[in-house]
C-alpha positions in Angstrom: 7.5 -48.0 -25.0 5.6 -46.2 -27.8 5.3 -42.6 -26.6 7.8 -40.4 -24.6 6.9 -41.8 -21.3 4.6 -41.8 -18.0 4.4 -39.0 -15.6 3.4 -38.7 -11.9 0.7 -36.0 -11.4 3.5 -33.7 -10.0 6.1 -34.4 -13.1 3.1 -33.5 -15.1 2.8 -30.5 -13.4 6.4 -29.8 -13.9 6.2 -30.4 -17.8 3.4 -28.0 -18.0 5.1 -25.0 -16.3 8.0 -25.6 -18.7 5.7 -25.0 -21.7 3.8 -28.6 -22.3 0.3 -28.8 -23.3 -2.1 -31.1 -21.2 -4.7 -32.7 -23.4 -7.6 -34.3 -21.2 -9.1 -37.1 -23.1 -12.1 -38.0 -20.7 -16.0 -37.7 -21.9 -17.6 -34.5 -21.8 -19.7 -36.1 -18.9 -16.4 -36.4 -17.2 -15.4 -32.9 -17.7 -18.8 -31.5 -16.5 -19.5 -33.7 -13.4 -15.9 -34.5 -12.2 -14.2 -31.3 -12.6 -11.1 -30.3 -15.0 -7.3 -29.4 -14.4 -6.6 -25.6 -13.8 -3.6 -24.6 -15.9 -4.0 -21.0 -15.7 -0.5 -20.7 -13.9 1.0 -22.2 -16.7 1.4 -20.6 -20.6 -0.9 -23.3 -22.3 -4.7 -23.8 -21.9 -5.6 -27.4 -21.8 -7.1 -29.2 -24.6 -10.3 -31.2 -24.2 -10.4 -33.9 -26.8 -12.5 -37.1 -25.9 -10.7 -40.3 -26.6 -14.0 -42.0 -26.3 -17.5 -40.8 -26.2 -20.0 -42.0 -23.5 -20.4 -45.8 -23.3 -16.9 -46.2 -24.5 -17.4 -45.6 -28.4 -13.8 -44.4 -29.6 -13.8 -41.1 -31.2 -12.8 -41.6 -34.9 -11.7 -38.3 -35.3 -9.4 -37.9 -32.1 -6.3 -37.5 -34.2 -7.8 -34.9 -36.5 -9.3 -33.0 -33.7 -5.7 -33.2 -32.0 -3.9 -32.0 -35.1 -6.6 -28.7 -35.4 -5.9 -27.9 -31.6 -2.2 -28.6 -30.7 0.1 -26.2 -31.9 2.2 -27.4 -35.1 5.5 -26.7 -33.4 6.9 -30.3 -33.4 9.0 -29.1 -30.0 5.8 -28.9 -27.9 5.1 -31.8 -25.8 1.6 -33.0 -24.9 0.9 -34.4 -21.7 -2.3 -37.0 -21.8 -4.5 -37.1 -19.2 -7.9 -39.3 -18.3 -9.6 -40.5 -15.3 -7.0 -43.0 -13.9 -4.3 -43.1 -16.7 -5.5 -46.2 -19.0 -7.2 -44.1 -21.7 -4.4 -41.7 -21.8 -2.2 -44.2 -22.8 -4.0 -45.0 -25.6 -4.3 -41.5 -26.6 -0.6 -40.8 -25.9 0.7 -44.0 -28.3 -1.9 -42.7 -31.0 -0.7 -39.2 -30.8 2.7 -40.3 -31.2 2.4 -42.2 -34.2 0.8 -39.2 -35.5 4.1 -37.2 -34.9 3.6 -35.9 -31.5 6.0 -35.8 -28.4 3.4 -37.5 -25.7 3.3 -38.5 -22.5 0.8 -40.1 -20.0 0.0 -38.8 -16.6 -0.1 -41.9 -14.2 -3.0 -42.1 -12.1 -5.2 -40.0 -13.9 -7.2 -37.1 -12.9 -9.2 -39.1 -10.3 -6.9 -41.6 -9.2 -7.6 -45.3 -7.8 -10.5 -46.3 -6.0 -10.3 -46.6 -1.9 -11.7 -49.2 0.1 -15.2 -47.6 0.2 -15.0 -47.6 -3.9 -14.7 -43.7 -4.1 -11.6 -42.4 -6.1 -9.5 -41.0 -3.2 -6.3 -42.7 -3.2 -4.4 -40.4 -5.7 -4.3 -38.7 -9.0 -4.1 -35.2 -10.0 -7.2 -33.9 -7.9 -6.3 -36.2 -5.0 -2.5 -34.8 -4.8 -3.8 -31.2 -4.7 -2.9 -30.2 -7.9 -5.0 -27.4 -9.4 -8.4 -27.8 -10.5 -11.8 -26.3 -10.7 -13.3 -28.2 -7.7 -11.4 -26.2 -5.2 -9.2 -28.9 -3.9 -6.0 -27.2 -4.3 
């Protein structure tokens, strides 16, 4: 594995409570229309850096944006989150190559689709972790 590891949403929350920083790599549209994690109960605000733009266009400035926003302290761990845990793996790999200690959140923010096509099976919001949708 070329990053520090995969975490369940609950394990990710425990890392955040211990001082790690959440990096949400979804698109601006997802943040606006689906919701965002609420990390007020932890000591760090989340970072919002798109891994790809709408339409799947890669963000060529991802690492530079991460370097500008993330603390320079090498001891700070970063926890990457996307919709389902796929883009965040790629972001964690890239961040690790850039010198960060990086984890991926399995299941992502929305989780997997249920039998009716809605993302209701698992993931950050469906497991009741803090978010701005009032589902915690």
